[in-house]
C-alpha positions in Angstrom: 59.7 96.0 62.5 59.8 97.4 66.0 60.5 101.1 66.4 63.0 102.2 69.0 61.9 104.2 72.0 62.2 107.9 71.5 65.6 109.1 72.7 67.1 105.7 72.9 70.6 105.2 71.5 70.8 103.0 68.4 74.4 102.6 67.1 74.5 102.6 63.4 77.0 100.7 61.1 79.5 103.6 61.3 78.6 105.1 64.6 81.1 104.4 67.4 79.9 103.1 70.8 80.4 105.6 73.6 83.5 104.9 75.6 83.0 104.4 79.3 86.2 104.9 81.2 87.0 102.6 84.0 87.3 104.7 87.1 89.8 103.7 89.8 88.5 102.0 92.9 89.8 101.5 96.4 89.8 98.0 97.8 90.9 97.4 101.4 93.9 95.2 102.0 92.9 93.8 105.4 91.3 90.5 104.3 93.9 89.5 101.7 96.7 90.7 104.0 95.5 88.5 106.8 95.4 85.5 104.5 98.9 86.2 103.3 100.3 86.6 106.8 98.6 83.3 107.9 100.1 81.4 105.0 103.5 83.0 105.7 103.3 81.8 109.3 102.3 78.3 108.2 105.2 78.2 105.7 107.7 79.2 108.5 106.3 76.4 110.8 106.6 73.9 107.9 110.2 74.9 107.3 111.0 74.6 111.0 109.5 71.1 111.1 111.4 70.0 108.0 114.6 71.4 109.5 114.1 69.4 112.7 113.4 66.2 110.7 116.5 66.7 108.6 118.7 66.9 111.7 117.0 63.9 113.4 117.6 61.8 110.3 121.2 62.8 109.9 122.6 59.8 111.8 120.5 57.5 109.8 121.8 59.0 106.6 125.4 58.5 107.8 124.7 54.9 108.6 123.1 54.4 105.2 126.1 55.9 103.4 128.5 53.7 105.4 126.4 50.6 104.8 125.7 50.1 108.5 121.9 49.8 108.2 120.3 46.3 108.2 117.8 45.2 105.7 115.0 45.5 108.2 116.0 49.1 109.0 116.2 50.0 105.3 112.7 48.5 104.6 111.2 50.3 107.6 112.7 53.6 106.5 111.4 53.1 103.0 107.9 52.5 104.3 108.1 55.6 106.5 109.2 57.7 103.6 106.4 56.3 101.4 103.8 57.0 104.1 104.8 60.6 104.6 105.6 61.4 101.0 102.9 64.2 100.6 104.2 65.9 103.8 107.7 66.2 102.3 106.5 68.8 99.9 104.4 70.6 102.5 106.7 73.6 102.4 106.5 73.8 98.7 102.6 73.7 98.7 102.5 76.5 101.4 105.0 78.7 99.5 102.8 78.4 96.4 99.7 79.4 98.3 101.6 82.3 100.0 102.9 83.5 96.6 99.3 83.6 95.2 97.9 85.5 98.2 100.9 87.9 98.3 100.7 88.7 94.6 97.0 89.4 95.0 97.8 91.8 97.9 100.5 93.5 95.9 98.3 93.9 92.8 95.5 95.4 94.9 97.9 97.7 96.8 99.2 99.0 93.5 95.6 99.7 92.3 94.9 101.5 95.6 98.0 103.7 95.0 96.6 104.8 91.7 93.3 105.7 93.3 94.9 107.6 96.2 96.7 109.8 93.6 93.6 110.5 91.6 91.1 113.3 92.0 88.5 110.8 93.4 90.5 110.2 96.6 89.4 111.9 99.8 92.8 113.3 100.2 94.2 113.6 96.7 97.9 114.3 96.4 99.6 115.4 93.2 102.7 113.2 93.0 106.0 114.9 92.5 107.6 111.7 91.1 106.8 108.8 88.9 104.4 106.5 90.8 105.5 103.2 89.2 108.8 102.4 87.5 107.3 99.3 85.8 104.1 98.4 84.0 101.3 96.5 85.8 102.3 93.2 84.1 105.6 93.2 86.0 103.8 92.8 89.3 103.5 89.1 88.5 106.0 88.6 85.7 109.0 90.1 87.6 109.1 87.2 90.0 109.6 84.6 87.2 111.6 86.5 84.6 115.3 85.5 84.8 117.9 88.1 85.8 115.5 90.9 86.4 113.9 88.9 89.2 116.8 90.0 91.4 115.7 93.7 91.5 112.3 94.3 89.7 110.1 92.8 92.5 112.0 95.0 95.0 111.4 98.1 92.9 107.7 97.3 92.5 107.2 96.8 96.3 109.3 99.9 97.0 107.1 102.0 94.7 103.9 100.9 96.4 105.3 101.6 99.8 106.6 105.0 98.9 103.4 106.1 97.2 101.2 104.7 100.0 103.0 106.8 102.7 101.1 109.9 103.8 103.0 113.2 103.2 105.4 114.4 105.9 105.7 110.9 107.5 109.1 109.5 108.4 110.0 106.3 106.5 113.2 105.2 108.2 111.7 102.2 109.9 109.8 101.2 106.8 112.9 101.4 104.7 114.8 99.2 107.1 111.9 96.6 106.8 111.9 96.9 103.0 115.6 96.3 102.6 115.7 93.7 105.3 112.9 91.7 103.7 114.5 91.7 100.3 117.9 90.7 101.6 116.6 87.8 103.6 114.1 86.7 100.9 116.8 86.7 98.2 119.2 84.9 100.5 116.6 82.2 101.2 116.1 81.4 97.5 119.8 81.5 96.7 120.4 78.9 99.4 117.4 76.8 98.5 118.2 76.7 94.7 122.0 76.7 95.1 121.9 74.1 97.9 119.6 71.8 95.9 121.9 72.1 92.9 125.0 71.4 95.1 123.3 68.3 96.6 122.3 66.9 93.2 125.7 67.6 91.7 127.4 66.1 94.7 125.4 62.9 94.4 126.2 62.6 90.7 129.9 63.2 91.4 129.8 60.6 94.1 128.2 58.0 91.8 130.7 58.7 89.0 133.7 58.4 91.4 132.3 55.2 92.8 132.0 53.7 89.3 135.5 54.8 88.4 136.9 53.4 91.6 135.2 50.1 91.0 136.4 49.8 87.4 140.0 50.6 88.4 140.1 48.6 91.6 140.7 45.0 92.4 137.2 43.5 93.2 136.3 43.6 96.9 139.4 45.5 97.9 138.2 48.8 96.4 138.6 51.6 98.9 135.4 53.7 98.8 135.7 55.2 102.3 136.7 58.6 101.0 133.7 58.6 98.6 131.5 57.8 101.6 133.0 60.6 103.6 132.3 63.0 100.6 128.6 62.0 100.6 128.3 62.5 104.3 129.8 65.9 104.0 127.2 66.7 101.3 124.4 65.6 103.5 125.8 67.8 106.4 126.0 70.8 104.1 122.4 70.3 103.0 121.3 70.3 106.7 123.3 73.4 107.5 122.1 75.2 104.4 118.5 74.4 105.0 118.8 75.6 108.6 120.3 79.0 107.5 117.5 79.2 104.9 114.9 78.6 107.5 116.3 81.4 109.7 116.2 83.8 106.6 112.7 82.7 105.8 111.6 83.6 109.4 113.2 87.0 109.1 111.7 87.7 105.7 108.2 86.6 106.8 108.3 88.9 109.9 109.6 91.9 107.9 107.0 91.5 105.1 104.1 91.0 107.6 105.1 94.3 109.4 105.5 96.0 106.0 102.1 94.8 104.7 100.4 96.0 107.9 102.0 99.4 107.7 101.0 99.8 104.0 97.5 98.8 104.8 97.3 101.3 107.7 98.7 104.1 105.6 96.2 103.5 102.8 93.3 103.3 105.2 94.4 106.5 106.8 94.5 108.4 103.5 91.0 107.2 102.8 89.6 109.2 105.8 88.3 112.6 104.6 90.3 115.5 106.0 88.6 117.7 108.7 86.8 120.8 107.4 88.9 123.9 107.2 87.7 126.6 109.5 88.5 130.2 108.8 90.1 131.8 111.8 88.7 135.4 111.4 88.3 137.9 114.2 84.8 138.2 115.6 82.7 140.8 114.0 82.1 144.0 116.1 78.5 144.8 116.7 77.1 147.5 114.5 74.8 150.0 116.0 72.3 152.0 114.0 72.3 155.8 114.5 69.7 157.2 116.8 66.7 158.6 115.0 65.4 161.6 116.9 62.0 161.4 115.3 60.2 162.0 112.1 60.9 165.2 110.3 64.3 165.7 112.0 66.9 163.8 110.0 70.4 163.6 111.3 73.3 164.4 108.9 76.2 162.5 110.2 75.5 163.1 113.9 
């Protein structure tokens, strides 16, 4: 049986292992911030391209609804859609990538806030308020949890921005960016989800009404022009809604990019050690020793 080295730690059956606390660390936001901004820009470009394609295909959709397309045109359109199928979801793919990069940036920014308010920071600041209103798990879960997803993500980002700001700095511009980003981002998703639901419901209603009109009609004399007009109006509403959503996405992307850059600059600024404090004391007056007249003749106060 080998003997342990002198002084080495050998935990026994009832001896607890020493606890090593995890110290906070600061990780710069520049790299992940650039990735997030690039993906935001690509998402905006993809949304603009899809918006243009929707409006260019609007006349073809009208002709399809009214039954004015020939068989050759329908076949050619089907082949075109099948060939560009993966590109139709390009915006969705880019939004997923943007969400992953942004959540990584937000998680890292929150950890940096904890470090900046710890004694290990170059400029430690004792917070006069609660740093975070929600637990770390909400940094990701708040975006997917129903109901609370309308204000929890905003509060998490607001806490990070407020705690990253150096003391005695104005925050009016940043507050405008923060509220502008959340308003446009929420509006974008409301239009996308609501518009998609309206389009699906409208198509179902159109099919149901067409079947009812066919059952109650007299063969080939069934009047379906009003149903066709209804479907064309739904297609027009989808195009208009997606255009408005694209404008909101552009505004949200610009506001968040500026906000991310400001938070990164603030955190980097607070990582710079403060200049040394110099005592402003008056210069010392020279001290002169009393004159010694010589040995054996001391002076008493002269």
